[in-house]
PAPAKE-133390 format. One record per residue (C-alpha): x, y, z; residue in one letter. Coordinates in steps of 0.05 Angstrom, whole numbers, padded with zeros to 5 digits, always signed. Example, Ala and Ser with C-alpha at 12.3 -4.5 7.8 and 13.67 -1.06 7.14 Angstrom:
<fivex><x>+00246</x><y>-00090</y><z>+00156</z><residu>A</residu></fivex>
<fivex><x>+00273</x><y>-00021</y><z>+00143</z><residu>S</residu></fivex>
//
This chain:
<fivex><x>+03087</x><y>-03548</y><z>-01869</z><residu>M</residu></fivex>
<fivex><x>+03033</x><y>-03520</y><z>-01913</z><residu>T</residu></fivex>
<fivex><x>+02977</x><y>-03537</y><z>-01865</z><residu>N</residu></fivex>
<fivex><x>+03000</x><y>-03513</y><z>-01797</z><residu>K</residu></fivex>
<fivex><x>+02929</x><y>-03510</y><z>-01769</z><residu>D</residu></fivex>
<fivex><x>+02930</x><y>-03586</y><z>-01762</z><residu>K</residu></fivex>
<fivex><x>+02998</x><y>-03588</y><z>-01727</z><residu>V</residu></fivex>
<fivex><x>+03007</x><y>-03577</y><z>-01652</z><residu>D</residu></fivex>
<fivex><x>+03054</x><y>-03517</y><z>-01642</z><residu>P</residu></fivex>
<fivex><x>+03099</x><y>-03557</y><z>-01596</z><residu>D</residu></fivex>
<fivex><x>+03105</x><y>-03614</y><z>-01646</z><residu>I</residu></fivex>
<fivex><x>+03119</x><y>-03563</y><z>-01700</z><residu>L</residu></fivex>
<fivex><x>+03175</x><y>-03534</y><z>-01658</z><residu>A</residu></fivex>
<fivex><x>+03204</x><y>-03603</y><z>-01643</z><residu>S</residu></fivex>
<fivex><x>+03204</x><y>-03620</y><z>-01717</z><residu>N</residu></fivex>
<fivex><x>+03237</x><y>-03554</y><z>-01733</z><residu>Y</residu></fivex>
<fivex><x>+03294</x><y>-03568</y><z>-01685</z><residu>I</residu></fivex>
<fivex><x>+03306</x><y>-03637</y><z>-01716</z><residu>E</residu></fivex>
<fivex><x>+03302</x><y>-03607</y><z>-01785</z><residu>L</residu></fivex>
<fivex><x>+03355</x><y>-03555</y><z>-01770</z><residu>T</residu></fivex>
<fivex><x>+03400</x><y>-03608</y><z>-01741</z><residu>N</residu></fivex>
<fivex><x>+03393</x><y>-03649</y><z>-01805</z><residu>D</residu></fivex>
<fivex><x>+03407</x><y>-03587</y><z>-01846</z><residu>L</residu></fivex>
<fivex><x>+03470</x><y>-03572</y><z>-01807</z><residu>A</residu></fivex>
<fivex><x>+03494</x><y>-03643</y><z>-01820</z><residu>Y</residu></fivex>
<fivex><x>+03479</x><y>-03638</y><z>-01894</z><residu>A</residu></fivex>
<fivex><x>+03514</x><y>-03571</y><z>-01899</z><residu>Q</residu></fivex>
<fivex><x>+03576</x><y>-03602</y><z>-01868</z><residu>T</residu></fivex>
<fivex><x>+03581</x><y>-03667</y><z>-01907</z><residu>F</residu></fivex>
<fivex><x>+03536</x><y>-03658</y><z>-01968</z><residu>Y</residu></fivex>
<fivex><x>+03543</x><y>-03584</y><z>-01984</z><residu>A</residu></fivex>
<fivex><x>+03530</x><y>-03593</y><z>-02059</z><residu>R</residu></fivex>
<fivex><x>+03473</x><y>-03643</y><z>-02055</z><residu>S</residu></fivex>
<fivex><x>+03400</x><y>-03632</y><z>-02073</z><residu>K</residu></fivex>
<fivex><x>+03382</x><y>-03660</y><z>-02005</z><residu>T</residu></fivex>
<fivex><x>+03417</x><y>-03600</y><z>-01972</z><residu>K</residu></fivex>
<fivex><x>+03379</x><y>-03552</y><z>-02017</z><residu>Q</residu></fivex>
<fivex><x>+03313</x><y>-03586</y><z>-02002</z><residu>Y</residu></fivex>
<fivex><x>+03325</x><y>-03584</y><z>-01927</z><residu>L</residu></fivex>
<fivex><x>+03345</x><y>-03511</y><z>-01931</z><residu>N</residu></fivex>
<fivex><x>+03280</x><y>-03493</y><z>-01966</z><residu>E</residu></fivex>
<fivex><x>+03240</x><y>-03534</y><z>-01917</z><residu>L</residu></fivex>
<fivex><x>+03276</x><y>-03502</y><z>-01858</z><residu>A</residu></fivex>
<fivex><x>+03259</x><y>-03432</y><z>-01884</z><residu>I</residu></fivex>
<fivex><x>+03185</x><y>-03449</y><z>-01888</z><residu>R</residu></fivex>
<fivex><x>+03186</x><y>-03482</y><z>-01820</z><residu>A</residu></fivex>
<fivex><x>+03223</x><y>-03422</y><z>-01789</z><residu>H</residu></fivex>
<fivex><x>+03169</x><y>-03375</y><z>-01814</z><residu>Q</residu></fivex>
<fivex><x>+03114</x><y>-03418</y><z>-01783</z><residu>L</residu></fivex>
<fivex><x>+03149</x><y>-03430</y><z>-01717</z><residu>V</residu></fivex>
<fivex><x>+03172</x><y>-03360</y><z>-01703</z><residu>F</residu></fivex>
<fivex><x>+03107</x><y>-03329</y><z>-01727</z><residu>R</residu></fivex>
<fivex><x>+03072</x><y>-03371</y><z>-01674</z><residu>D</residu></fivex>
<fivex><x>+03124</x><y>-03350</y><z>-01623</z><residu>Q</residu></fivex>
<fivex><x>+03117</x><y>-03277</y><z>-01638</z><residu>K</residu></fivex>
<fivex><x>+03042</x><y>-03282</y><z>-01627</z><residu>S</residu></fivex>
<fivex><x>+03055</x><y>-03308</y><z>-01557</z><residu>S</residu></fivex>
<fivex><x>+03107</x><y>-03252</y><z>-01547</z><residu>N</residu></fivex>
<fivex><x>+03143</x><y>-03291</y><z>-01494</z><residu>N</residu></fivex>
<fivex><x>+03205</x><y>-03329</y><z>-01516</z><residu>K</residu></fivex>
<fivex><x>+03229</x><y>-03338</y><z>-01444</z><residu>I</residu></fivex>
<fivex><x>+03165</x><y>-03376</y><z>-01428</z><residu>L</residu></fivex>
<fivex><x>+03174</x><y>-03418</y><z>-01491</z><residu>Y</residu></fivex>
<fivex><x>+03245</x><y>-03434</y><z>-01469</z><residu>F</residu></fivex>
<fivex><x>+03225</x><y>-03458</y><z>-01400</z><residu>F</residu></fivex>
<fivex><x>+03162</x><y>-03492</y><z>-01425</z><residu>R</residu></fivex>
<fivex><x>+03194</x><y>-03532</y><z>-01481</z><residu>Y</residu></fivex>
<fivex><x>+03267</x><y>-03523</y><z>-01501</z><residu>E</residu></fivex>
<fivex><x>+03299</x><y>-03534</y><z>-01433</z><residu>V</residu></fivex>
<fivex><x>+03263</x><y>-03601</y><z>-01422</z><residu>F</residu></fivex>
<fivex><x>+03286</x><y>-03627</y><z>-01490</z><residu>E</residu></fivex>
<fivex><x>+03357</x><y>-03607</y><z>-01472</z><residu>A</residu></fivex>
<fivex><x>+03352</x><y>-03642</y><z>-01405</z><residu>I</residu></fivex>
<fivex><x>+03327</x><y>-03705</y><z>-01439</z><residu>W</residu></fivex>
<fivex><x>+03383</x><y>-03701</y><z>-01490</z><residu>T</residu></fivex>
<fivex><x>+03437</x><y>-03701</y><z>-01436</z><residu>I</residu></fivex>
<fivex><x>+03402</x><y>-03745</y><z>-01386</z><residu>R</residu></fivex>
<fivex><x>+03458</x><y>-03796</y><z>-01384</z><residu>K</residu></fivex>
<fivex><x>+03513</x><y>-03745</y><z>-01368</z><residu>P</residu></fivex>
<fivex><x>+03468</x><y>-03718</y><z>-01313</z><residu>L</residu></fivex>
<fivex><x>+03461</x><y>-03788</y><z>-01284</z><residu>L</residu></fivex>
<fivex><x>+03537</x><y>-03799</y><z>-01288</z><residu>Y</residu></fivex>
<fivex><x>+03547</x><y>-03733</y><z>-01251</z><residu>S</residu></fivex>
<fivex><x>+03500</x><y>-03754</y><z>-01195</z><residu>L</residu></fivex>
<fivex><x>+03533</x><y>-03822</y><z>-01188</z><residu>L</residu></fivex>
<fivex><x>+03602</x><y>-03791</y><z>-01184</z><residu>L</residu></fivex>
<fivex><x>+03580</x><y>-03741</y><z>-01132</z><residu>F</residu></fivex>
<fivex><x>+03546</x><y>-03793</y><z>-01089</z><residu>V</residu></fivex>
<fivex><x>+03606</x><y>-03839</y><z>-01094</z><residu>L</residu></fivex>
<fivex><x>+03653</x><y>-03783</y><z>-01073</z><residu>A</residu></fivex>
<fivex><x>+03607</x><y>-03766</y><z>-01014</z><residu>S</residu></fivex>
<fivex><x>+03608</x><y>-03838</y><z>-00990</z><residu>V</residu></fivex>
<fivex><x>+03684</x><y>-03840</y><z>-00996</z><residu>I</residu></fivex>
<fivex><x>+03689</x><y>-03775</y><z>-00957</z><residu>G</residu></fivex>
<fivex><x>+03644</x><y>-03801</y><z>-00901</z><residu>F</residu></fivex>
<fivex><x>+03679</x><y>-03870</y><z>-00896</z><residu>V</residu></fivex>
<fivex><x>+03749</x><y>-03840</y><z>-00900</z><residu>S</residu></fivex>
<fivex><x>+03732</x><y>-03793</y><z>-00843</z><residu>S</residu></fivex>
<fivex><x>+03708</x><y>-03852</y><z>-00802</z><residu>H</residu></fivex>
<fivex><x>+03773</x><y>-03890</y><z>-00809</z><residu>Y</residu></fivex>
<fivex><x>+03821</x><y>-03831</y><z>-00807</z><residu>D</residu></fivex>
<fivex><x>+03808</x><y>-03778</y><z>-00754</z><residu>E</residu></fivex>
<fivex><x>+03854</x><y>-03729</y><z>-00789</z><residu>D</residu></fivex>
<fivex><x>+03817</x><y>-03735</y><z>-00856</z><residu>F</residu></fivex>
<fivex><x>+03763</x><y>-03685</y><z>-00837</z><residu>V</residu></fivex>
<fivex><x>+03815</x><y>-03633</y><z>-00817</z><residu>R</residu></fivex>
<fivex><x>+03853</x><y>-03646</y><z>-00882</z><residu>L</residu></fivex>
<fivex><x>+03791</x><y>-03632</y><z>-00923</z><residu>I</residu></fivex>
<fivex><x>+03756</x><y>-03578</y><z>-00882</z><residu>M</residu></fivex>
<fivex><x>+03815</x><y>-03544</y><z>-00848</z><residu>G</residu></fivex>
<fivex><x>+03832</x><y>-03539</y><z>-00774</z><residu>D</residu></fivex>
<fivex><x>+03798</x><y>-03472</y><z>-00764</z><residu>H</residu></fivex>
<fivex><x>+03731</x><y>-03494</y><z>-00794</z><residu>Y</residu></fivex>
<fivex><x>+03732</x><y>-03561</y><z>-00756</z><residu>V</residu></fivex>
<fivex><x>+03749</x><y>-03527</y><z>-00689</z><residu>N</residu></fivex>
<fivex><x>+03695</x><y>-03475</y><z>-00699</z><residu>M</residu></fivex>
<fivex><x>+03643</x><y>-03528</y><z>-00716</z><residu>T</residu></fivex>
<fivex><x>+03661</x><y>-03570</y><z>-00655</z><residu>I</residu></fivex>
<fivex><x>+03653</x><y>-03508</y><z>-00611</z><residu>E</residu></fivex>
<fivex><x>+03585</x><y>-03495</y><z>-00642</z><residu>N</residu></fivex>
<fivex><x>+03564</x><y>-03567</y><z>-00629</z><residu>I</residu></fivex>
<fivex><x>+03585</x><y>-03562</y><z>-00556</z><residu>K</residu></fivex>
<fivex><x>+03545</x><y>-03497</y><z>-00549</z><residu>S</residu></fivex>
<fivex><x>+03482</x><y>-03532</y><z>-00575</z><residu>G</residu></fivex>
<fivex><x>+03480</x><y>-03498</y><z>-00642</z><residu>N</residu></fivex>
<fivex><x>+03515</x><y>-03544</y><z>-00693</z><residu>P</residu></fivex>
<fivex><x>+03496</x><y>-03502</y><z>-00754</z><residu>A</residu></fivex>
<fivex><x>+03514</x><y>-03435</y><z>-00724</z><residu>A</residu></fivex>
<fivex><x>+03562</x><y>-03422</y><z>-00782</z><residu>V</residu></fivex>
<fivex><x>+03500</x><y>-03406</y><z>-00825</z><residu>Y</residu></fivex>
<fivex><x>+03480</x><y>-03351</y><z>-00777</z><residu>Q</residu></fivex>
<fivex><x>+03541</x><y>-03308</y><z>-00790</z><residu>Q</residu></fivex>
<fivex><x>+03534</x><y>-03243</y><z>-00828</z><residu>G</residu></fivex>
<fivex><x>+03472</x><y>-03206</y><z>-00851</z><residu>S</residu></fivex>
<fivex><x>+03413</x><y>-03237</y><z>-00887</z><residu>D</residu></fivex>
<fivex><x>+03422</x><y>-03199</y><z>-00952</z><residu>W</residu></fivex>
<fivex><x>+03497</x><y>-03202</y><z>-00952</z><residu>G</residu></fivex>
<fivex><x>+03498</x><y>-03276</y><z>-00937</z><residu>G</residu></fivex>
<fivex><x>+03446</x><y>-03292</y><z>-00991</z><residu>A</residu></fivex>
<fivex><x>+03485</x><y>-03252</y><z>-01044</z><residu>L</residu></fivex>
<fivex><x>+03553</x><y>-03280</y><z>-01026</z><residu>A</residu></fivex>
<fivex><x>+03527</x><y>-03351</y><z>-01023</z><residu>I</residu></fivex>
<fivex><x>+03491</x><y>-03345</y><z>-01090</z><residu>T</residu></fivex>
<fivex><x>+03553</x><y>-03317</y><z>-01124</z><residu>I</residu></fivex>
<fivex><x>+03597</x><y>-03373</y><z>-01095</z><residu>N</residu></fivex>
<fivex><x>+03548</x><y>-03427</y><z>-01116</z><residu>N</residu></fivex>
<fivex><x>+03544</x><y>-03399</y><z>-01187</z><residu>V</residu></fivex>
<fivex><x>+03620</x><y>-03397</y><z>-01189</z><residu>K</residu></fivex>
<fivex><x>+03626</x><y>-03471</y><z>-01169</z><residu>V</residu></fivex>
<fivex><x>+03573</x><y>-03490</y><z>-01220</z><residu>A</residu></fivex>
<fivex><x>+03607</x><y>-03449</y><z>-01274</z><residu>F</residu></fivex>
<fivex><x>+03673</x><y>-03485</y><z>-01261</z><residu>Y</residu></fivex>
<fivex><x>+03639</x><y>-03552</y><z>-01262</z><residu>A</residu></fivex>
<fivex><x>+03608</x><y>-03534</y><z>-01329</z><residu>F</residu></fivex>
<fivex><x>+03665</x><y>-03498</y><z>-01365</z><residu>I</residu></fivex>
<fivex><x>+03719</x><y>-03549</y><z>-01344</z><residu>L</residu></fivex>
<fivex><x>+03680</x><y>-03600</y><z>-01384</z><residu>G</residu></fivex>
<fivex><x>+03719</x><y>-03575</y><z>-01445</z><residu>V</residu></fivex>
<fivex><x>+03778</x><y>-03613</y><z>-01417</z><residu>F</residu></fivex>
<fivex><x>+03745</x><y>-03678</y><z>-01438</z><residu>V</residu></fivex>
<fivex><x>+03705</x><y>-03679</y><z>-01373</z><residu>S</residu></fivex>
<fivex><x>+03767</x><y>-03688</y><z>-01329</z><residu>V</residu></fivex>
<fivex><x>+03761</x><y>-03618</y><z>-01298</z><residu>G</residu></fivex>
<fivex><x>+03687</x><y>-03628</y><z>-01285</z><residu>T</residu></fivex>
<fivex><x>+03700</x><y>-03695</y><z>-01253</z><residu>G</residu></fivex>
<fivex><x>+03751</x><y>-03662</y><z>-01206</z><residu>Y</residu></fivex>
<fivex><x>+03701</x><y>-03609</y><z>-01184</z><residu>I</residu></fivex>
<fivex><x>+03646</x><y>-03660</y><z>-01171</z><residu>L</residu></fivex>
<fivex><x>+03692</x><y>-03708</y><z>-01135</z><residu>F</residu></fivex>
<fivex><x>+03725</x><y>-03656</y><z>-01091</z><residu>S</residu></fivex>
<fivex><x>+03658</x><y>-03625</y><z>-01071</z><residu>N</residu></fivex>
<fivex><x>+03629</x><y>-03694</y><z>-01058</z><residu>G</residu></fivex>
<fivex><x>+03688</x><y>-03712</y><z>-01013</z><residu>I</residu></fivex>
<fivex><x>+03677</x><y>-03647</y><z>-00975</z><residu>M</residu></fivex>
<fivex><x>+03603</x><y>-03660</y><z>-00965</z><residu>V</residu></fivex>
<fivex><x>+03616</x><y>-03730</y><z>-00940</z><residu>G</residu></fivex>
<fivex><x>+03670</x><y>-03707</y><z>-00891</z><residu>A</residu></fivex>
<fivex><x>+03625</x><y>-03650</y><z>-00868</z><residu>F</residu></fivex>
<fivex><x>+03568</x><y>-03696</y><z>-00852</z><residu>H</residu></fivex>
<fivex><x>+03613</x><y>-03745</y><z>-00815</z><residu>Y</residu></fivex>
<fivex><x>+03635</x><y>-03690</y><z>-00768</z><residu>L</residu></fivex>
<fivex><x>+03563</x><y>-03681</y><z>-00745</z><residu>F</residu></fivex>
<fivex><x>+03553</x><y>-03757</y><z>-00743</z><residu>Y</residu></fivex>
<fivex><x>+03614</x><y>-03766</y><z>-00698</z><residu>K</residu></fivex>
<fivex><x>+03585</x><y>-03718</y><z>-00647</z><residu>Y</residu></fivex>
<fivex><x>+03515</x><y>-03747</y><z>-00652</z><residu>D</residu></fivex>
<fivex><x>+03481</x><y>-03685</y><z>-00680</z><residu>V</residu></fivex>
<fivex><x>+03474</x><y>-03707</y><z>-00752</z><residu>L</residu></fivex>
<fivex><x>+03397</x><y>-03705</y><z>-00752</z><residu>Q</residu></fivex>
<fivex><x>+03395</x><y>-03634</y><z>-00723</z><residu>E</residu></fivex>
<fivex><x>+03449</x><y>-03609</y><z>-00770</z><residu>A</residu></fivex>
<fivex><x>+03417</x><y>-03639</y><z>-00831</z><residu>M</residu></fivex>
<fivex><x>+03352</x><y>-03601</y><z>-00818</z><residu>T</residu></fivex>
<fivex><x>+03394</x><y>-03538</y><z>-00826</z><residu>A</residu></fivex>
<fivex><x>+03442</x><y>-03559</y><z>-00881</z><residu>I</residu></fivex>
<fivex><x>+03390</x><y>-03589</y><z>-00927</z><residu>W</residu></fivex>
<fivex><x>+03343</x><y>-03529</y><z>-00924</z><residu>I</residu></fivex>
<fivex><x>+03387</x><y>-03497</y><z>-00977</z><residu>H</residu></fivex>
<fivex><x>+03431</x><y>-03557</y><z>-00993</z><residu>G</residu></fivex>
<fivex><x>+03376</x><y>-03597</y><z>-01027</z><residu>T</residu></fivex>
<fivex><x>+03374</x><y>-03547</y><z>-01084</z><residu>I</residu></fivex>
<fivex><x>+03445</x><y>-03522</y><z>-01079</z><residu>E</residu></fivex>
<fivex><x>+03478</x><y>-03591</y><z>-01085</z><residu>L</residu></fivex>
<fivex><x>+03428</x><y>-03614</y><z>-01137</z><residu>S</residu></fivex>
<fivex><x>+03442</x><y>-03557</y><z>-01184</z><residu>V</residu></fivex>
<fivex><x>+03518</x><y>-03566</y><z>-01175</z><residu>I</residu></fivex>
<fivex><x>+03508</x><y>-03638</y><z>-01196</z><residu>V</residu></fivex>
<fivex><x>+03466</x><y>-03614</y><z>-01256</z><residu>I</residu></fivex>
<fivex><x>+03520</x><y>-03564</y><z>-01276</z><residu>A</residu></fivex>
<fivex><x>+03570</x><y>-03621</y><z>-01271</z><residu>G</residu></fivex>
<fivex><x>+03526</x><y>-03663</y><z>-01317</z><residu>G</residu></fivex>
<fivex><x>+03527</x><y>-03605</y><z>-01367</z><residu>C</residu></fivex>
<fivex><x>+03603</x><y>-03605</y><z>-01364</z><residu>G</residu></fivex>
<fivex><x>+03606</x><y>-03680</y><z>-01375</z><residu>I</residu></fivex>
<fivex><x>+03559</x><y>-03673</y><z>-01434</z><residu>A</residu></fivex>
<fivex><x>+03607</x><y>-03623</y><z>-01466</z><residu>M</residu></fivex>
<fivex><x>+03666</x><y>-03668</y><z>-01453</z><residu>G</residu></fivex>
<fivex><x>+03629</x><y>-03727</y><z>-01483</z><residu>N</residu></fivex>
<fivex><x>+03615</x><y>-03685</y><z>-01545</z><residu>G</residu></fivex>
<fivex><x>+03690</x><y>-03682</y><z>-01556</z><residu>I</residu></fivex>
<fivex><x>+03705</x><y>-03754</y><z>-01536</z><residu>L</residu></fivex>
<fivex><x>+03648</x><y>-03788</y><z>-01573</z><residu>F</residu></fivex>
<fivex><x>+03631</x><y>-03748</y><z>-01636</z><residu>P</residu></fivex>
<fivex><x>+03594</x><y>-03806</y><z>-01670</z><residu>A</residu></fivex>
<fivex><x>+03584</x><y>-03789</y><z>-01743</z><residu>S</residu></fivex>
<fivex><x>+03600</x><y>-03715</y><z>-01734</z><residu>F</residu></fivex>
<fivex><x>+03666</x><y>-03679</y><z>-01733</z><residu>T</residu></fivex>
<fivex><x>+03692</x><y>-03668</y><z>-01662</z><residu>R</residu></fivex>
<fivex><x>+03680</x><y>-03593</y><z>-01669</z><residu>L</residu></fivex>
<fivex><x>+03608</x><y>-03602</y><z>-01693</z><residu>E</residu></fivex>
<fivex><x>+03594</x><y>-03654</y><z>-01639</z><residu>S</residu></fivex>
<fivex><x>+03622</x><y>-03607</y><z>-01586</z><residu>F</residu></fivex>
<fivex><x>+03581</x><y>-03548</y><z>-01611</z><residu>K</residu></fivex>
<fivex><x>+03517</x><y>-03590</y><z>-01609</z><residu>R</residu></fivex>
<fivex><x>+03532</x><y>-03616</y><z>-01539</z><residu>A</residu></fivex>
<fivex><x>+03551</x><y>-03547</y><z>-01514</z><residu>A</residu></fivex>
<fivex><x>+03486</x><y>-03517</y><z>-01540</z><residu>K</residu></fivex>
<fivex><x>+03443</x><y>-03568</y><z>-01503</z><residu>Q</residu></fivex>
<fivex><x>+03485</x><y>-03564</y><z>-01440</z><residu>A</residu></fivex>
<fivex><x>+03482</x><y>-03488</y><z>-01439</z><residu>T</residu></fivex>
<fivex><x>+03406</x><y>-03491</y><z>-01441</z><residu>K</residu></fivex>
<fivex><x>+03405</x><y>-03537</y><z>-01381</z><residu>V</residu></fivex>
<fivex><x>+03455</x><y>-03494</y><z>-01344</z><residu>L</residu></fivex>
<fivex><x>+03413</x><y>-03432</y><z>-01355</z><residu>I</residu></fivex>
<fivex><x>+03354</x><y>-03468</y><z>-01324</z><residu>S</residu></fivex>
<fivex><x>+03392</x><y>-03475</y><z>-01259</z><residu>T</residu></fivex>
<fivex><x>+03400</x><y>-03400</y><z>-01248</z><residu>V</residu></fivex>
<fivex><x>+03331</x><y>-03390</y><z>-01214</z><residu>P</residu></fivex>
<fivex><x>+03346</x><y>-03450</y><z>-01170</z><residu>F</residu></fivex>
<fivex><x>+03413</x><y>-03421</y><z>-01149</z><residu>F</residu></fivex>
<fivex><x>+03378</x><y>-03356</y><z>-01130</z><residu>I</residu></fivex>
<fivex><x>+03327</x><y>-03395</y><z>-01089</z><residu>V</residu></fivex>
<fivex><x>+03382</x><y>-03436</y><z>-01055</z><residu>A</residu></fivex>
<fivex><x>+03422</x><y>-03373</y><z>-01038</z><residu>G</residu></fivex>
<fivex><x>+03360</x><y>-03339</y><z>-01011</z><residu>S</residu></fivex>
<fivex><x>+03342</x><y>-03399</y><z>-00967</z><residu>L</residu></fivex>
<fivex><x>+03413</x><y>-03402</y><z>-00939</z><residu>E</residu></fivex>
<fivex><x>+03416</x><y>-03328</y><z>-00926</z><residu>G</residu></fivex>
<fivex><x>+03345</x><y>-03317</y><z>-00899</z><residu>F</residu></fivex>
<fivex><x>+03318</x><y>-03384</y><z>-00874</z><residu>V</residu></fivex>
<fivex><x>+03373</x><y>-03433</y><z>-00854</z><residu>T</residu></fivex>
<fivex><x>+03397</x><y>-03387</y><z>-00798</z><residu>R</residu></fivex>
<fivex><x>+03329</x><y>-03397</y><z>-00764</z><residu>Y</residu></fivex>
<fivex><x>+03330</x><y>-03473</y><z>-00769</z><residu>Y</residu></fivex>
<fivex><x>+03320</x><y>-03482</y><z>-00694</z><residu>Q</residu></fivex>
<fivex><x>+03253</x><y>-03445</y><z>-00695</z><residu>V</residu></fivex>
<fivex><x>+03211</x><y>-03500</y><z>-00727</z><residu>S</residu></fivex>
<fivex><x>+03231</x><y>-03571</y><z>-00745</z><residu>L</residu></fivex>
<fivex><x>+03166</x><y>-03580</y><z>-00785</z><residu>G</residu></fivex>
<fivex><x>+03181</x><y>-03519</y><z>-00828</z><residu>L</residu></fivex>
<fivex><x>+03252</x><y>-03544</y><z>-00842</z><residu>C</residu></fivex>
<fivex><x>+03228</x><y>-03612</y><z>-00864</z><residu>I</residu></fivex>
<fivex><x>+03173</x><y>-03582</y><z>-00906</z><residu>S</residu></fivex>
<fivex><x>+03222</x><y>-03537</y><z>-00943</z><residu>I</residu></fivex>
<fivex><x>+03269</x><y>-03596</y><z>-00955</z><residu>I</residu></fivex>
<fivex><x>+03213</x><y>-03639</y><z>-00983</z><residu>I</residu></fivex>
<fivex><x>+03185</x><y>-03584</y><z>-01028</z><residu>V</residu></fivex>
<fivex><x>+03255</x><y>-03569</y><z>-01054</z><residu>S</residu></fivex>
<fivex><x>+03269</x><y>-03642</y><z>-01069</z><residu>A</residu></fivex>
<fivex><x>+03202</x><y>-03651</y><z>-01105</z><residu>V</residu></fivex>
<fivex><x>+03214</x><y>-03588</y><z>-01146</z><residu>A</residu></fivex>
<fivex><x>+03283</x><y>-03612</y><z>-01169</z><residu>I</residu></fivex>
<fivex><x>+03259</x><y>-03683</y><z>-01185</z><residu>V</residu></fivex>
<fivex><x>+03198</x><y>-03658</y><z>-01222</z><residu>Y</residu></fivex>
<fivex><x>+03235</x><y>-03606</y><z>-01264</z><residu>F</residu></fivex>
<fivex><x>+03296</x><y>-03649</y><z>-01282</z><residu>Y</residu></fivex>
<fivex><x>+03268</x><y>-03719</y><z>-01282</z><residu>V</residu></fivex>
<fivex><x>+03193</x><y>-03726</y><z>-01286</z><residu>V</residu></fivex>
<fivex><x>+03174</x><y>-03669</y><z>-01333</z><residu>K</residu></fivex>
<fivex><x>+03228</x><y>-03684</y><z>-01386</z><residu>P</residu></fivex>
<fivex><x>+03207</x><y>-03757</y><z>-01387</z><residu>K</residu></fivex>
<fivex><x>+03134</x><y>-03738</y><z>-01395</z><residu>Q</residu></fivex>
<fivex><x>+03150</x><y>-03693</y><z>-01453</z><residu>M</residu></fivex>
<fivex><x>+03196</x><y>-03745</y><z>-01484</z><residu>A</residu></fivex>
<fivex><x>+03139</x><y>-03794</y><z>-01485</z><residu>L</residu></fivex>
<fivex><x>+03092</x><y>-03741</y><z>-01513</z><residu>K</residu></fivex>
<fivex><x>+03137</x><y>-03717</y><z>-01569</z><residu>Y</residu></fivex>
<fivex><x>+03175</x><y>-03781</y><z>-01583</z><residu>G</residu></fivex>
<fivex><x>+03244</x><y>-03754</y><z>-01564</z><residu>W</residu></fivex>
<fivex><x>+03300</x><y>-03805</y><z>-01568</z><residu>K</residu></fivex>
//
């Protein structure tokens, strides 16, 4: 700590985070020990170095998205994977159930929505539902709704992940049933070029929000050597960082659905390009980049 010129700023920041975690543990279980006093003094010195460097950059938001969020993603990578697997499983169940029970789609989607979609399919515009309303109004309403679903998936994690699991499972069932409806009428390929323009990002970040909720629930269920409250607080802190990182993606998804999806019939090539770019962006930000930084900084 006395020779910061030889320490990479990112490594210094990573060490500071680990140091404060150790200090919090020592304060909880070894409040009167010399170890706690030593860690506290070391943390003060590290804080001065880290935040002096941050002030010089004068951009804490950049620092957050450049470093902190990727460490948080890596920390809760398993809950994120569990969320994805649950959502995919539910989607498959929704699709298969719709195949074997003709009334299942109506049960999930509602008669009005199903009848409207069938009429759109017959008129040659299977995704006409996305062309309703104005561009700006649609984008704003969609973004707000998506954020609301993600918030529920996240906050319901406090109920030991059960609430989060319900949100993920119910939305997965709906997605599977929705896709089967287009498959049944042999327009799945055309419909997917519309749905996944915005759906690639939209569904991905809902899954990520669900992973954040599961991470919080796991903090309560599996506290390890910490108290349940301390374990929950640590998990919630990391999960919140990841959830914040989804906000720009939700805005992009809402904008795509409001301004682009309605014109899906104009260019098939453009639709596919947007879908591919969206998928690559999500995979890079939430899978590739965190793994690269974990290898670089030795995160566990």
